[in-house]
C-alpha positions, 0 to 999 in steps of 0.5 A: 500499499502507497504511503501518503506523500504528505504534501504541504500544499493543498492539491486543490485550492480551498482544501484544509488539512486533516491530521492523524493522532501522531501528528497532533501528539508531535504538535503538543510535544513540540509546543511544550519542548520547543517553544516553552508552553506548558502542557497544562496550559495547552489542556486548560485552553482546550477545556476552556474552548470546549466549554463555550462551545458547549454553552454557545450550542445549548444556551438554555442548558444548565446541567452536564454529565461528563464521563472522563476517561484515566487519560489527559482526555479525561483532564480536558474533561475536568476543566470542561466541568470546572468552566460549566460549573463556573458558568452556573452549570450543575455538574456531575463527573463520573469515571469508569472503574472508578479511575479518575484521570491520572496522567500528571497534567489530568491529575492537576485538574482533577484536583483543581476542580475538587478544591471547588466542589466537583469531585469524581464519582465512580460511573454506574452503568445503570445510571439513568439518563437525563434527557435535559443534560448535555453529556460529554465524552471524555473518555478515550481521545486520539490514541484509542484504537479497537473496540472499547470494552470492560468499564469504559466499553460500558461507559461508551455504550451509556453515552450512545444510548443518551437521549439528549445533547452529546459532546465528543473532545477530540474524537467520539469514543470508539471512533479510531481518529486516523481512520474513522473505523468503529470496531464495536460501541462508538458514541454518537455525538451531536458535537465534536470540538477537536483541538488545534487541528481537524482529525481524519476519522471525523470526516471518513465513515463510518466515523463521519456519522459519529461525529456530528458537528465538527469544531477545531479550536485554537488551543495556542500551539504556534503556527511554526508547529505544523505537522504534516497533513494525513489527508486534505478536507475538500469543502464546497469552495473547491468547486471554482477550480473547474474552469468557467467557460469564457465569453470567446469559448466554443464548444471544443474550447470548453471540452468534448467528452466521449460516453461509452455506455448503454446495453438492453435495459440499461439505456438510462445510465448512458443518458444520465452519464451523457446529459450530466456531462453537459449539465457540468459544462462540457461543450459537446458531448457524443454518446457511443452506444451499441446500435442495437440501443441507440434509438432507445438512448438517443429518445432521452437526449436532445443536446448530446450526439448518439452515435451507434456502434456495431454490437452483439445482441446489443452490447458493446463487443471487439467489432465496436472498438474501431467505431469507438475510437473514431468517435474518440479522435476529437474527444478530450476525455472518455467516460466508460462503463454506465450501463454497458452490462456484463457480456463476455464480448464487452470485457474484450472491448473495454480491455482494448479501449483501455489499451489504445485511448489516449485522452483521459478516461473515467471508468465506472459502473459496469466498466469496472465490473470489467477489470475484474479484480485486477485494477492493474489492468490500467496502470499502463494506460497511455493517459490519465484514468479516474476510477469511480467505484462504490465499496462494493466494487472497490472491494472486487477490484481489490479481492476483498469482502465489502465489510474490509472497505467499510471498515478502512475506506482511507486505507482501501482507497489509497491501495487502489489508487497505487494498484491501479496507477489512477486516481480513485474516487471511493464514493459514500458518506464522506467520499474519498479522492485518492492519487497513486502517491497516497495523497488522498482528499475527503469531501465535505457535505452532500446528502441523503438525497444522493443514495438513489440510482443514477447519481453515480452515472450523474457523478461520471459525467461530472468528472469526465467534464472537468476532465475534458476541460484540462484539468489535472485528474486529482483535482478534476476528481475532487472538484467534480465530486464537491459539485455532485455533493453540492448539486444532491443538497440543491436538488434534495426533495428528500426521499423522492429525489432522483438521479435527474434531479441531481443532474439538472442542479449541477449548474447551479452548483458550478455557478454558486462558486464561480461567483 
C-alpha cells in the first residue's frame, strides 16, 4: 500500500488539512519542549474552548454529565466541568471503574476541580439518563484503537444511548481518529470539539456518522508547529477550480466528452452520464452506444449526439472498438461504463479500449466490473485514469470482502489508487479521492438524497467534463465530487429525489462557486 506523501500545499485550492493522532501528539510535544508552552496550559485552553462551544450550542442547558477517562482526554473533561460549573451549570463527573484522570496534567486538573467541590464519582452503567443534560465524552481521546471494553466500553454504550445532546472531546470514543474505523460500541456525538487541528477519522465513514458537527478550536500551539497533513478536506469552495466557459469559447474549447455506455435494459445510465457531462460544463458530448439500443438512448437526449457502434446482441464487443476510437478522435475526455452490461464480449472491448485510448478516461459502474480483480489493468494506460467505485466495486477490484472496505475506507482507497496507478474516487458518505502517491482528499457536505440509483452516472459525467476542460485528474475528480455533492443538496426533495434532479442542479452548484 502506498504511503501518503504528505504534501504541505493543498492538492486543490481551498482544501484544508486533516491530521492523524501521531501528528497531533508531535504538535503538542513540540509546543511544550521546543517552545516552552507548558502542556497543562494547552489542556486548560482546550477545556475552556470546549466549554464555550458547549454553552454556545445549547444556551438554555444548565446541566452536564461528564464521563472522564484516566488519560489526558479525561483531564480536558475536568477543565470543561470546572468552567461549566463556574458558569452556573450543575455538573456531574463520573469515571468508569472509579479511575479518575491520572496523567500528571489531568491529575492536576482533577485536584483543582476538587477544590471547587467538583468530585469524580465512580460511573454506574445503570444510572438513568437525564435527557435535559448535555453529556460530555472525555473518555478515550485520539490514541485509542479497537473496540472499547470493560468499564470503558460500558461507559461508551451509556453515552451512545443518551437521549439528549452529546459532545465529544477530540474524537467520539469508539471512533479511531486516523481511519474513522468503528470496531465496536461508539459514541454518536452531536458536536465534536477537536483541538488545534482537524482529524481524518471525523470525516471518513463510519466515523463521519458519529462525529456530528465538528469544531476545531485554537489552543495556543504556535503556527510554526505544523505537522504534515495525513489527508485533506475539500469544502464546497473547491468547485471553483473547474474552469468556467469564456465569452469567446467554442464547444471544443469548453471540453468535448465521449461517453461509452449502454446495453439492453440499461439505457438510462448512458443518457444520465452523457447529459450530466453537458450540465457540468462540457461544450460537446457524444454518446457511443451499441447500435441495438441507440434509438432508446437517443430518445432521451436532445443536445447529445448519439452514435451507434457495431454490437453483439446490443452489447459492446470487439467489433465496436474501431468505431468507438473513431468517435474518440476529437474527444478531450472519455467516460466508460454506465449501463454497459456484463457480457463477455464487452470485457474484451473494454480491455482493448483501455489499451489504446489516449485521452483521460473515467471508468465507472460496469466498466469497473470488466476490470475484475485486476486494477493493475489500467496502470499502463497512455493517458490519466479516474476510477469511481462504490464500496462493493472497490472490494471486487481489491479481491476482498466489502466489509473490509467499509471498515477502513481511507486505506482501501489509497491501496486501490496505488495498484491501478489511477486516481480513485471511493464513493459514499465522506467520499474519498485518492492519488497513486497516497494523497487523499475527503469531500465535505452531501446529502442522503444522493443515495438513489443513477447518481453515480451523474458523477461520472461531471468528472468527465472536468477532465475534458484540461484539469489534472486529482483536482478534476475532487472538484467534480464537490459539485456533485452540492448539486445533491440543491436538488434534495427528501426520499423522492431522483438522479435527474441532481443532474439538473449541477449548473447551479458550479455557478454558485464561480460567483
